Backbone bond lengths (Angstrom), bond angles and torsions (degrees), N, CA, C in turn:
res aa  C-N    CA-C-N  psi(-1)  N-CA   C-N-CA  omega(-1)  CA-C   N-CA-C  phi
1 M - - - 1.458 - - 1.525 110.05 -
2 T 1.318 116.43 139.61 1.461 122.59 -178.92 1.523 111.64 -65.06
3 D 1.327 116.71 145.05 1.458 120.36 173.69 1.522 109.58 -56.34
4 G 1.334 115.65 138.36 1.458 121.06 -179.81 1.505 113.47 101.87
5 F 1.326 117.16 -7.60 1.463 123.19 179.07 1.524 110.23 -122.46
6 E 1.322 115.03 153.06 1.462 121.38 163.80 1.520 107.03 -133.02
7 F 1.321 116.79 124.87 1.465 121.93 179.55 1.521 108.05 -109.92
8 T 1.342 116.07 123.41 1.461 120.87 -179.14 1.520 109.45 -133.68
9 R 1.324 114.84 163.39 1.459 121.27 177.23 1.507 110.06 -132.49
10 D 1.329 115.23 142.03 1.455 121.43 173.33 1.520 106.46 -136.15
11 G 1.321 116.65 92.46 1.456 121.06 -177.09 1.516 111.50 65.07
12 E 1.326 116.40 -119.61 1.456 122.00 -176.09 1.520 113.31 -86.31
13 V 1.328 117.14 0.59 1.467 121.87 -174.21 1.526 110.62 -116.15
14 A 1.329 116.30 127.04 1.463 121.98 173.37 1.524 108.69 -101.80
15 R 1.309 115.74 151.81 1.471 120.03 178.92 1.519 109.63 -133.78
16 L 1.326 115.23 131.31 1.458 122.29 173.03 1.524 107.38 -111.85
17 T 1.318 116.21 115.96 1.465 121.60 -175.96 1.522 109.72 -112.54
18 F 1.332 116.95 127.36 1.461 121.17 171.70 1.529 107.40 -72.33
19 T 1.320 117.19 126.59 1.464 120.40 -171.57 1.526 112.23 -122.80
20 R 1.313 115.72 51.59 1.462 120.39 173.08 1.537 108.69 -126.09
21 P 1.330 117.09 59.22 1.470 119.17 -174.40 1.519 113.47 -60.13
22 E 1.348 116.69 -28.33 1.462 119.51 179.13 1.527 111.78 -68.51
23 K 1.329 117.40 -16.89 1.465 123.56 176.19 1.528 111.17 -114.18
24 M 1.333 116.21 21.64 1.471 121.83 -175.60 1.529 110.89 52.67
25 N 1.348 114.56 35.52 1.465 122.85 176.74 1.533 112.91 58.58
26 A 1.326 115.89 37.54 1.465 120.15 175.02 1.534 109.35 -60.50
27 I 1.325 116.22 142.14 1.455 122.40 -172.03 1.525 109.80 -95.45
28 T 1.325 115.93 120.04 1.463 120.92 179.72 1.522 110.35 -83.67
29 Y 1.333 115.22 168.20 1.466 120.49 175.41 1.524 110.62 -58.28
30 G 1.335 115.97 -40.86 1.457 119.47 178.71 1.511 112.67 -62.42
31 M 1.326 116.80 -36.63 1.467 120.45 178.53 1.519 111.03 -68.96
32 W 1.337 116.74 -45.23 1.469 119.25 175.76 1.529 109.91 -54.95
33 S 1.326 115.59 -45.54 1.462 120.77 -175.58 1.527 112.46 -66.16
34 A 1.342 117.05 -27.07 1.462 121.17 -175.89 1.524 113.53 -85.55
35 I 1.318 117.76 -19.46 1.463 120.00 -174.66 1.533 112.51 -58.80
36 P 1.335 120.58 -42.92 1.473 118.36 177.92 1.525 113.44 -57.89
37 D 1.316 117.98 -36.42 1.464 120.54 178.26 1.528 111.05 -67.05
38 V 1.328 116.88 -37.87 1.464 120.48 177.55 1.526 110.16 -63.22
39 V 1.328 116.13 -46.55 1.471 120.06 -179.94 1.527 109.91 -62.76
40 A 1.319 117.30 -42.45 1.467 120.57 178.97 1.529 110.83 -61.80
41 R 1.305 116.65 -38.08 1.466 120.85 178.37 1.530 110.47 -63.30
42 V 1.316 116.37 -41.98 1.464 120.80 178.37 1.524 110.59 -66.34
43 E 1.317 116.56 -44.77 1.453 120.73 -178.37 1.528 111.13 -62.74
44 A 1.333 117.28 -34.90 1.454 121.33 -175.59 1.526 113.32 -80.61
45 D 1.322 117.70 -16.22 1.460 121.08 -176.50 1.522 109.48 -91.38
46 P 1.322 118.88 109.97 1.466 120.06 -175.88 1.524 114.06 -66.02
47 A 1.324 117.38 -17.19 1.463 120.16 -178.69 1.524 112.69 -82.36
48 I 1.334 117.48 -17.50 1.464 120.88 -178.14 1.522 110.04 -92.23
49 K 1.331 116.25 132.55 1.460 120.84 -179.53 1.523 113.53 -113.00
50 V 1.333 117.62 -25.11 1.463 121.61 -176.22 1.523 109.15 -142.48
51 L 1.334 116.42 143.66 1.464 122.85 173.20 1.524 108.96 -114.53
52 V 1.330 116.12 124.60 1.465 122.64 176.90 1.526 108.56 -105.93
53 L 1.322 116.69 132.64 1.460 121.85 175.71 1.519 108.63 -112.45
54 T 1.326 116.44 134.93 1.454 120.29 179.86 1.523 109.19 -154.61
55 G 1.329 115.73 179.08 1.451 120.69 -179.45 1.516 111.95 -122.28
56 A 1.331 116.73 145.99 1.457 121.08 176.02 1.528 109.72 -76.63
57 G 1.320 115.99 147.02 1.450 119.52 177.45 1.512 112.99 79.61
58 A 1.325 115.94 -143.15 1.462 121.25 -169.73 1.523 114.25 -87.87
59 H 1.344 118.26 -10.04 1.463 119.90 -171.69 1.527 111.91 -132.35
60 F 1.341 114.66 152.89 1.460 120.79 170.45 1.522 108.46 -73.05
61 S 1.321 116.78 -67.19 1.467 121.86 172.84 1.517 109.43 -168.32
62 A 1.326 115.15 135.17 1.460 121.07 177.11 1.517 112.44 -82.55
63 G 1.365 117.45 0.75 1.465 120.26 176.14 1.507 112.85 116.09
64 A 1.319 114.96 -168.69 1.463 120.45 177.99 1.527 110.20 -62.07
65 D 1.316 115.75 148.78 1.468 121.07 179.89 1.530 108.97 -76.30
66 I 1.319 115.63 97.61 1.462 121.01 -174.09 1.527 111.86 -67.29
67 S 1.328 117.09 -19.89 1.466 119.01 178.08 1.529 111.79 -63.27
68 E 1.327 117.25 -18.42 1.460 120.87 177.78 1.531 112.75 -85.03
69 F 1.319 116.81 -15.30 1.462 119.65 -169.54 1.521 113.15 -63.17
70 R 1.320 117.13 -36.09 1.471 119.31 -177.49 1.531 110.88 -61.20
71 D 1.327 115.99 -35.52 1.471 119.89 -179.54 1.520 112.59 -91.54
72 L 1.327 117.48 -39.41 1.464 120.78 -170.94 1.531 113.93 -97.09
73 R 1.328 117.25 -9.33 1.472 119.70 177.92 1.535 110.98 -131.43
74 S 1.319 115.82 29.18 1.466 119.81 -172.87 1.523 113.05 -78.72
75 T 1.337 117.31 -18.36 1.463 121.40 177.56 1.519 108.87 -129.30
76 A 1.326 115.82 167.49 1.461 120.21 179.05 1.525 110.95 -61.27
77 D 1.331 116.33 -41.98 1.462 120.08 -179.81 1.527 110.95 -65.59
78 A 1.321 115.88 -41.28 1.463 119.51 179.81 1.521 110.68 -66.11
79 A 1.334 116.77 -40.80 1.460 120.72 178.26 1.525 111.01 -63.31
80 E 1.329 116.13 -37.92 1.467 119.93 178.55 1.521 110.71 -64.56
81 T 1.335 117.24 -41.07 1.458 121.19 177.82 1.518 110.95 -63.50
82 Y 1.328 116.45 -43.77 1.461 120.97 178.80 1.525 110.13 -62.30
83 D 1.333 116.15 -44.87 1.463 120.03 -178.60 1.520 112.38 -63.71
84 K 1.329 117.17 -31.92 1.462 119.64 177.43 1.522 111.08 -63.95
85 A 1.330 116.70 -35.38 1.462 120.18 177.31 1.522 110.59 -66.89
86 V 1.333 116.71 -42.68 1.469 120.58 177.77 1.526 110.02 -64.01
87 D 1.334 116.50 -46.77 1.467 120.39 179.86 1.523 111.02 -60.25
88 G 1.330 116.77 -38.29 1.459 120.52 179.70 1.516 112.13 -64.66
89 A 1.337 116.63 -39.78 1.464 120.59 178.24 1.519 110.93 -65.09
90 V 1.336 116.24 -45.85 1.468 120.83 179.59 1.527 110.68 -63.66
91 A 1.324 116.44 -43.50 1.460 120.65 -179.34 1.524 111.54 -62.99
92 A 1.327 116.96 -39.86 1.465 120.55 -179.43 1.522 111.12 -64.64
93 L 1.325 117.03 -45.61 1.459 120.14 178.86 1.524 111.09 -65.16
94 T 1.323 115.96 -40.89 1.469 120.37 -179.33 1.522 111.23 -63.12
95 A 1.322 116.89 -39.44 1.464 121.34 -174.71 1.521 113.48 -84.66
96 S 1.318 117.91 -6.79 1.460 120.12 -178.32 1.523 110.46 -61.17
97 R 1.326 116.22 124.78 1.462 120.17 175.18 1.523 110.45 -72.76
98 K 1.317 116.36 -33.09 1.461 119.93 178.49 1.532 109.03 -78.87
99 P 1.326 117.82 136.61 1.469 119.97 -175.11 1.525 112.64 -60.48
100 T 1.322 114.91 142.37 1.458 122.73 175.84 1.521 108.69 -117.15
101 V 1.325 116.22 136.49 1.461 122.09 -174.59 1.519 108.72 -128.85
102 A 1.330 116.97 122.13 1.460 121.45 174.21 1.527 108.84 -91.64
103 M 1.326 116.65 121.34 1.467 122.51 176.85 1.524 107.01 -107.59
104 I 1.328 116.25 112.07 1.464 121.94 -160.53 1.526 111.52 -116.52
105 Q 1.322 115.16 134.22 1.452 121.90 169.70 1.516 108.25 -136.69
106 G 1.315 116.95 153.79 1.460 120.76 176.64 1.514 112.88 64.16
107 N 1.324 116.17 -139.94 1.463 121.34 -176.60 1.528 111.38 -78.36
108 C 1.316 114.90 132.51 1.470 123.06 174.01 1.527 104.77 -134.06
109 I 1.318 115.62 84.00 1.457 121.76 -164.40 1.530 109.45 -129.44
110 G 1.323 116.02 150.13 1.461 121.16 175.37 1.516 111.71 57.56
111 G 1.348 115.50 -124.02 1.452 120.06 179.71 1.519 113.35 -61.56
112 G 1.329 116.82 -28.67 1.460 119.77 175.99 1.515 111.33 -64.03
113 C 1.321 116.13 -44.26 1.462 120.35 176.90 1.527 110.04 -66.86
114 Q 1.312 116.77 -36.39 1.461 121.80 177.85 1.530 110.70 -60.03
115 I 1.326 116.83 -43.31 1.463 121.23 176.84 1.527 110.33 -63.22
116 S 1.321 117.10 -44.24 1.465 119.69 -177.67 1.530 111.53 -64.41
117 V 1.334 116.73 -38.22 1.463 120.53 179.68 1.529 110.59 -66.80
118 A 1.325 117.47 -30.77 1.469 120.97 178.13 1.525 112.12 -73.02
119 C 1.340 117.62 -16.02 1.458 120.96 177.67 1.531 110.00 -78.53
120 D 1.331 115.52 164.26 1.462 120.38 -179.89 1.517 112.34 -76.09
121 F 1.340 117.05 -33.03 1.459 121.54 -175.94 1.521 109.27 -138.26
122 R 1.346 115.07 151.54 1.446 122.35 179.76 1.526 109.52 -137.37
123 F 1.330 116.23 118.86 1.455 122.87 175.45 1.521 107.86 -121.21
124 A 1.327 116.33 137.49 1.467 119.06 -172.95 1.516 111.43 -135.41
125 A 1.329 114.40 155.40 1.448 122.09 173.94 1.524 109.82 -83.31
126 E 1.316 115.56 146.96 1.459 119.55 171.33 1.526 109.01 -55.18
127 G 1.307 115.92 139.92 1.464 120.17 -178.62 1.514 113.88 94.04
128 S 1.337 117.52 -8.27 1.466 119.89 176.10 1.524 109.56 -67.39
129 R 1.336 115.43 156.87 1.469 121.01 179.52 1.526 109.56 -129.97
130 F 1.334 114.63 144.40 1.448 120.84 -173.89 1.520 110.66 -131.77
131 G 1.331 115.67 141.85 1.451 120.11 176.58 1.510 110.44 -173.28
132 I 1.329 116.03 155.69 1.464 122.58 176.36 1.518 105.92 -129.42
133 T 1.326 116.87 120.54 1.465 120.47 -160.02 1.531 116.30 -119.38
134 P 1.335 120.72 34.80 1.472 118.40 179.83 1.530 112.88 -62.68
135 A 1.336 116.60 -29.40 1.466 119.73 -178.42 1.525 112.00 -67.23
136 K 1.331 117.46 -17.16 1.459 120.86 176.27 1.527 111.85 -85.27
137 L 1.341 116.15 -9.92 1.466 120.61 -175.94 1.524 113.30 -120.34
138 G 1.325 117.21 0.14 1.449 119.61 -177.26 1.511 113.55 73.57
139 I 1.327 117.02 27.37 1.462 122.86 -178.51 1.520 109.37 -109.08
140 V 1.322 117.03 141.12 1.465 121.69 171.58 1.519 107.27 -95.59
141 Y 1.307 116.01 127.49 1.464 122.76 -170.87 1.523 111.90 -65.67
142 H 1.312 116.06 155.01 1.460 123.80 -179.45 1.526 111.10 -62.38
143 F 1.327 117.00 142.29 1.467 121.18 -175.86 1.523 111.77 -63.42
144 D 1.332 117.62 -52.30 1.459 119.69 -176.47 1.525 111.22 -62.82
145 S 1.330 117.29 -39.20 1.463 119.82 178.77 1.527 111.00 -68.02
146 T 1.334 117.02 -35.02 1.466 119.99 175.50 1.522 110.12 -64.45
147 R 1.324 116.56 -44.08 1.462 120.84 178.32 1.525 111.04 -60.02
148 Q 1.326 116.88 -44.16 1.461 119.97 178.97 1.526 111.54 -62.29
149 L 1.327 116.24 -41.71 1.458 120.03 179.54 1.523 110.73 -63.92
150 V 1.331 116.81 -45.23 1.471 120.76 178.83 1.518 110.45 -60.68
151 S 1.334 117.82 -39.43 1.466 120.41 -179.44 1.521 111.59 -66.21
152 L 1.332 117.67 -27.73 1.459 121.38 179.84 1.523 112.72 -82.92
153 V 1.316 116.60 -47.85 1.469 119.39 -168.67 1.519 113.23 -115.21
154 G 1.345 118.63 -6.25 1.456 121.27 -177.86 1.518 111.46 87.62
155 P 1.333 117.06 161.66 1.469 120.12 -175.10 1.519 114.18 -65.45
156 A 1.329 117.74 -36.00 1.470 118.83 -177.33 1.524 111.35 -64.81
157 H 1.323 116.77 -47.10 1.467 119.65 179.58 1.521 111.27 -70.85
158 A 1.341 117.53 -34.35 1.466 119.88 176.45 1.525 110.10 -61.59
159 K 1.324 116.57 -42.08 1.464 119.74 177.66 1.525 111.07 -63.60
160 Y 1.323 117.09 -37.98 1.467 120.04 177.96 1.523 109.97 -58.88
161 F 1.327 116.28 -48.89 1.453 120.33 179.73 1.522 111.51 -61.51
162 L 1.322 116.20 -53.53 1.460 120.87 -168.30 1.525 113.42 -77.03
163 L 1.319 117.77 -36.87 1.465 120.43 -176.55 1.519 112.61 -83.66
164 S 1.338 117.67 -30.57 1.464 119.64 -178.13 1.521 112.78 -96.45
165 G 1.341 116.72 -31.45 1.460 119.14 -174.61 1.513 113.50 70.58
166 E 1.332 117.08 10.67 1.465 120.92 -179.59 1.531 110.54 -74.38
167 L 1.329 115.45 156.48 1.457 121.87 179.49 1.523 110.48 -99.30
168 V 1.345 115.48 150.70 1.458 120.87 174.37 1.523 108.23 -126.31
169 D 1.341 115.88 155.91 1.454 119.06 178.68 1.524 110.57 -86.55
170 A 1.328 115.92 173.79 1.457 120.70 -175.11 1.526 112.24 -62.23
171 R 1.316 116.56 -37.69 1.471 118.96 179.78 1.517 110.51 -60.74
172 R 1.337 117.12 -47.19 1.461 120.81 179.80 1.529 110.71 -66.60
173 A 1.327 117.09 -39.16 1.464 120.60 178.49 1.520 110.79 -60.88
174 R 1.328 116.81 -37.41 1.472 120.57 177.13 1.522 110.47 -68.13
175 E 1.312 117.51 -40.34 1.468 121.57 -178.54 1.522 112.38 -61.22
176 I 1.327 117.49 -37.64 1.464 120.38 -175.22 1.530 112.55 -92.28
177 G 1.334 117.72 -0.11 1.452 120.52 174.83 1.511 115.82 96.75
178 L 1.335 117.39 4.58 1.468 118.97 179.18 1.526 110.65 -70.81
179 L 1.323 117.29 -32.13 1.458 122.62 -178.21 1.520 110.78 -113.81
180 N 1.325 115.29 149.00 1.464 120.07 172.54 1.518 111.10 -78.04
181 D 1.349 116.11 -37.92 1.461 118.77 179.22 1.518 110.00 -163.72
182 V 1.338 114.74 162.06 1.463 122.80 179.32 1.522 107.77 -128.53
183 F 1.346 116.94 137.96 1.450 121.83 -178.22 1.526 110.00 -131.98
184 P 1.337 117.59 155.93 1.465 118.56 168.50 1.517 110.14 -54.34
185 A 1.312 116.68 146.91 1.465 120.81 -173.13 1.518 112.15 -54.61
186 D 1.343 117.16 -38.45 1.461 119.08 -176.63 1.525 112.77 -78.91
187 E 1.344 117.27 -2.83 1.465 120.71 178.22 1.532 112.63 -111.37
188 L 1.336 116.88 -4.09 1.470 120.16 -174.48 1.520 111.91 -60.77
189 E 1.313 117.27 -49.34 1.464 120.99 -176.72 1.529 111.11 -59.77
190 A 1.332 116.97 -50.27 1.464 120.50 -176.61 1.521 111.49 -67.41
191 S 1.328 117.19 -39.17 1.459 120.56 -178.88 1.523 111.09 -67.92
192 T 1.338 116.46 -40.88 1.461 119.78 176.99 1.524 110.20 -65.38
193 A 1.322 116.73 -42.59 1.467 120.66 -179.85 1.522 110.98 -61.31
194 K 1.311 117.27 -37.85 1.471 120.43 179.04 1.521 110.73 -63.21
195 F 1.333 116.84 -42.52 1.466 119.82 178.84 1.523 110.68 -67.76
196 V 1.323 117.19 -41.72 1.465 121.21 178.54 1.527 109.85 -60.19
197 E 1.320 116.78 -40.52 1.467 120.60 177.52 1.523 110.68 -61.38
198 T 1.330 116.68 -38.88 1.461 120.24 176.71 1.523 110.80 -62.27
199 L 1.331 117.19 -46.33 1.461 120.57 178.43 1.525 111.22 -57.76
200 A 1.321 116.47 -43.88 1.460 120.74 -177.37 1.517 112.38 -67.99
201 S 1.332 116.98 -23.50 1.462 120.25 -178.37 1.521 113.06 -84.01
202 R 1.318 117.58 -13.96 1.459 121.17 -177.84 1.524 111.08 -82.09
203 S 1.331 115.45 166.83 1.458 120.18 175.90 1.518 109.75 -61.08
204 Q 1.313 116.66 119.02 1.454 120.05 179.77 1.525 111.86 -71.07
205 A 1.323 117.14 -25.47 1.468 119.70 172.96 1.519 109.77 -62.94
206 S 1.334 116.30 -42.48 1.465 120.32 177.92 1.520 111.60 -69.00
207 V 1.326 116.20 -47.96 1.468 121.33 -176.47 1.525 110.94 -58.36
208 R 1.327 117.13 -49.29 1.461 120.27 -174.90 1.522 111.59 -75.10
209 G 1.331 116.69 -36.04 1.456 119.16 177.51 1.517 111.88 -65.33
210 M 1.327 117.00 -45.78 1.465 120.02 -179.89 1.520 111.74 -69.62
211 N 1.330 116.63 -32.28 1.459 119.20 176.98 1.528 110.54 -62.07
212 R 1.314 116.51 -41.19 1.470 120.63 178.42 1.525 111.09 -66.46
213 I 1.314 117.91 -42.19 1.467 120.72 -179.53 1.523 110.66 -64.91
214 I 1.326 117.44 -42.18 1.467 120.65 178.15 1.527 110.31 -62.64
215 E 1.331 116.89 -40.23 1.467 120.47 177.18 1.525 110.66 -57.29
216 K 1.316 117.04 -43.61 1.458 121.15 -179.12 1.529 110.68 -65.73
217 I 1.321 117.37 -39.12 1.466 120.93 179.12 1.531 110.84 -65.64
218 V 1.337 116.26 -45.68 1.470 120.41 179.23 1.525 110.81 -61.52
219 A 1.337 116.73 -33.81 1.459 120.93 178.84 1.525 112.87 -73.93
220 G 1.336 117.39 -4.39 1.456 120.69 174.32 1.510 116.01 110.71
221 Q 1.324 117.87 0.02 1.470 119.41 -179.76 1.521 110.29 -67.44
222 Q 1.314 116.79 134.03 1.460 122.35 -174.40 1.523 113.34 -102.59
223 E 1.327 117.08 -25.36 1.465 120.83 -174.92 1.527 110.19 -127.72
224 S 1.339 114.48 160.37 1.455 119.52 173.56 1.529 110.21 -65.11
225 D 1.324 115.77 162.18 1.465 119.66 178.14 1.527 108.84 -144.34
226 A 1.317 117.19 -174.48 1.460 121.34 -176.34 1.525 111.60 -62.84
227 E 1.338 116.85 -37.46 1.457 118.95 179.79 1.524 111.35 -64.43
228 V 1.339 116.54 -43.80 1.465 120.38 178.22 1.526 110.47 -61.07
229 D 1.328 116.15 -44.67 1.464 120.17 179.01 1.524 111.14 -60.52
230 E 1.333 115.91 -40.48 1.463 120.21 179.50 1.521 111.35 -65.66
231 I 1.339 116.88 -41.10 1.464 121.28 178.34 1.525 110.35 -60.54
232 R 1.319 116.34 -46.67 1.464 120.60 -176.10 1.533 111.05 -69.98
233 L 1.304 116.99 -41.75 1.458 120.34 179.81 1.529 110.72 -67.27
234 G 1.330 115.99 -40.32 1.448 119.66 178.32 1.521 111.80 -61.00
235 A 1.338 117.06 -38.34 1.462 120.59 178.08 1.523 111.20 -65.07
236 L 1.313 116.36 -41.50 1.470 120.34 -179.30 1.523 112.44 -62.22
237 H 1.320 116.24 -31.06 1.463 120.90 -179.46 1.524 112.17 -95.97
238 G 1.321 116.90 5.41 1.457 120.67 -175.79 1.516 113.58 -90.73
239 E 1.339 114.91 166.27 1.458 121.25 -179.86 1.523 112.57 -66.64
240 D 1.319 117.05 -32.96 1.461 119.71 -178.58 1.525 111.97 -63.10
241 Y 1.323 116.45 -40.03 1.468 119.34 179.41 1.520 110.50 -63.15
242 A 1.318 116.86 -46.09 1.462 120.21 179.10 1.529 111.01 -61.54
243 E 1.330 116.31 -42.20 1.457 120.32 179.97 1.535 110.99 -67.97
244 G 1.327 117.42 -40.96 1.460 120.56 -179.66 1.524 112.27 -61.50
245 V 1.322 116.39 -43.86 1.467 120.52 179.25 1.527 110.40 -66.93
246 A 1.327 116.33 -44.91 1.460 120.12 -179.76 1.529 111.27 -61.46
247 A 1.333 116.65 -42.14 1.461 120.45 179.82 1.523 111.26 -65.69
248 F 1.325 116.18 -40.86 1.467 119.98 178.91 1.532 110.53 -61.62
249 L 1.325 116.68 -45.66 1.463 120.59 -177.98 1.532 111.20 -67.80
250 A 1.326 116.24 -32.42 1.464 120.37 179.81 1.529 112.27 -88.06
251 R 1.321 116.95 -1.83 1.463 122.69 179.84 1.531 111.73 56.06
252 R 1.341 114.59 48.47 1.462 121.29 177.18 1.518 109.08 -133.28
253 P 1.318 117.98 160.01 1.471 119.64 176.47 1.517 110.57 -65.96
254 P 1.320 118.52 139.99 1.468 120.25 178.15 1.516 111.50 -72.97
255 K 1.334 115.89 152.11 1.456 122.22 175.18 1.525 107.31 -120.02
256 F 1.316 115.89 87.89 1.457 120.74 -175.73 1.522 111.00 -76.76
257 T 1.325 115.95 146.13 1.469 120.76 -176.10 1.515 113.38 -120.45
258 Y 1.360 118.44 -6.91 1.463 120.68 -175.38 1.525 110.20 -62.45
259 R 1.329 115.48 134.61 1.457 122.04 174.34 1.505 109.91 -128.13
């Protein structure tokens, strides 16, 4: 595992923790580059159903490690190489069929916020702060990450974030749709775990199939296609569908087996 990360498992749940608390969990080039491998590892493990991302200490992440920029983004070619690593991390999280959950405390700014937006769900502690700050650095934000932000909060709020670089608190972030929910700091872990447990208990054929379809819609697809038809037909012929119907008719909780 790359320096700056800790990857752990607890049953059906994997956790990726940013472990640079002395730098407010700033994300290095090496960390950006490693995220696709982490996601691939989760996707390939049939026992894992959900990936949780969080930060060690008081913060989720203050963003990309700007101390690297002088060396790693000093030329156009170098900046392009760096951006490919960021794009790869965002693309991997976006394409994950297994749900990804950002559990956020403290600062979630710049690249940290970018990572959280690429996740499927975002839960935060009261007192957390959010912002995306390319306008403070003379950077034009990544296209896919801009699209994801617009799909979450709408163009007006996306412009507020990207053009001003101002920060908002967790309450405001929840109001505009950036967050799914906000909890007192001492309840964040348990509340997130409860939701993750719910995700893991659902039909994984349904969860992963619908996650893929939503991804296609957010990317701009307007009509169904062969892949969507295959996903839906495969679910109808799968064990989870038979079990779900049988459980409903018997008035018992379903016991899904799809991996």
